[in-house]
PAPAZA-454569 format. One record per residue (C-alpha): residue in three letters; chain; y, x, z. Coordinates in pm, whole numbers, always signed. Layout:
! PAPAZA-454569
[r 'ALA' 'A' [Y X Z]]
...
END
This chain:
! PAPAZA-454569
[r 'MET' 'A' [+3073 +7570 +1362]]
[r 'ASN' 'A' [+3306 +7340 +1144]]
[r 'GLU' 'A' [+3298 +6980 +1127]]
[r 'GLU' 'A' [+3071 +6924 +838]]
[r 'SER' 'A' [+2806 +7118 +1017]]
[r 'ILE' 'A' [+2851 +6955 +1340]]
[r 'GLN' 'A' [+2806 +6618 +1133]]
[r 'LYS' 'A' [+2479 +6759 +971]]
[r 'TYR' 'A' [+2352 +6854 +1317]]
[r 'ILE' 'A' [+2404 +6503 +1464]]
[r 'LYS' 'A' [+2253 +6323 +1167]]
[r 'GLN' 'A' [+1981 +6546 +1232]]
[r 'VAL' 'A' [+1939 +6464 +1594]]
[r 'ARG' 'A' [+1988 +6124 +1518]]
[r 'ASN' 'A' [+1713 +6113 +1272]]
[r 'GLU' 'A' [+1455 +6284 +1529]]
[r 'ALA' 'A' [+1561 +6032 +1800]]
[r 'ASN' 'A' [+1501 +5743 +1563]]
[r 'LYS' 'A' [+1157 +5883 +1482]]
[r 'ASP' 'A' [+1078 +5900 +1821]]
[r 'MET' 'A' [+1221 +5571 +1906]]
[r 'GLU' 'A' [+976 +5432 +1628]]
[r 'HIS' 'A' [+712 +5582 +1763]]
[r 'PHE' 'A' [+770 +5481 +2112]]
[r 'MET' 'A' [+820 +5095 +2004]]
[r 'GLY' 'A' [+507 +5091 +1793]]
[r 'ALA' 'A' [+304 +5222 +2079]]
[r 'LEU' 'A' [+483 +4982 +2299]]
[r 'ASN' 'A' [+413 +4709 +2094]]
[r 'GLU' 'A' [+41 +4778 +2045]]
[r 'ARG' 'A' [+22 +4779 +2449]]
[r 'ASN' 'A' [+195 +4438 +2485]]
[r 'ASP' 'A' [-19 +4318 +2206]]
[r 'ASP' 'A' [-349 +4453 +2416]]
[r 'LYS' 'A' [-207 +4215 +2719]]
[r 'PHE' 'A' [-134 +3914 +2526]]
[r 'LYS' 'A' [-487 +3920 +2390]]
[r 'LEU' 'A' [-626 +3961 +2750]]
[r 'VAL' 'A' [-401 +3675 +2864]]
[r 'ASN' 'A' [-517 +3437 +2588]]
[r 'GLU' 'A' [-871 +3536 +2628]]
[r 'ARG' 'A' [-817 +3457 +3021]]
[r 'LEU' 'A' [-631 +3148 +2952]]
[r 'ASP' 'A' [-914 +3012 +2701]]
[r 'SER' 'A' [-1150 +3092 +2990]]
[r 'ILE' 'A' [-966 +2859 +3235]]
[r 'ASN' 'A' [-919 +2579 +2967]]
[r 'GLU' 'A' [-1300 +2584 +2931]]
[r 'THR' 'A' [-1360 +2557 +3292]]
[r 'LEU' 'A' [-1107 +2301 +3324]]
[r 'GLY' 'A' [-1265 +2105 +3054]]
[r 'LEU' 'A' [-1609 +2121 +3228]]
[r 'HIS' 'A' [-1467 +2012 +3547]]
[r 'THR' 'A' [-1290 +1754 +3391]]
[r 'ASN' 'A' [-1611 +1608 +3220]]
[r 'MET' 'A' [-1813 +1646 +3547]]
[r 'LEU' 'A' [-1505 +1429 +3734]]
[r 'GLU' 'A' [-1545 +1170 +3475]]
[r 'GLU' 'A' [-1910 +1156 +3522]]
[r 'LEU' 'A' [-1872 +1111 +3904]]
[r 'VAL' 'A' [-1616 +847 +3841]]
[r 'LYS' 'A' [-1869 +643 +3612]]
[r 'GLU' 'A' [-2135 +695 +3879]]
[r 'THR' 'A' [-1907 +591 +4193]]
[r 'PRO' 'A' [-1884 +231 +4127]]
[r 'LEU' 'A' [-2264 +222 +4076]]
[r 'THR' 'A' [-2295 +388 +4437]]
[r 'ARG' 'A' [-2057 +150 +4587]]
[r 'VAL' 'A' [-2284 -119 +4470]]
[r 'LYS' 'A' [-2595 +9 +4595]]
[r 'ILE' 'A' [-2450 +88 +4927]]
[r 'SER' 'A' [-2311 -290 +4949]]
[r 'ASP' 'A' [-2649 -410 +4817]]
[r 'HIS' 'A' [-2826 -217 +5124]]
[r 'GLU' 'A' [-2553 -340 +5389]]
[r 'GLY' 'A' [-2642 -696 +5271]]
[r 'ARG' 'A' [-3028 -620 +5308]]
[r 'ILE' 'A' [-2967 -472 +5682]]
[r 'GLY' 'A' [-2776 -772 +5764]]
[r 'ILE' 'A' [-3058 -1018 +5646]]
[r 'LEU' 'A' [-3289 -799 +5851]]
[r 'GLU' 'A' [-3067 -819 +6142]]
[r 'LEU' 'A' [-3065 -1172 +6142]]
[r 'ALA' 'A' [-3443 -1210 +6109]]
[r 'VAL' 'A' [-3516 -996 +6400]]
END
């Protein structure tokens, strides 16, 4: 083998390796894209759940002062009843 044939062989091997690498990288990219899609879907689901829970907590916060007023009103009535007895 002379140097020219060695260089030709090296070029052929390099081209084949590049094709294999392109195929591998393409498959890896598709796999990662699928994983990112799944992660994004899960994050969307978590965000939706957090939004629902936030709304529920906001409603509870709005209702809490009313509950306190009702309890204190009953406590006042109980105090009056105790005095009357």
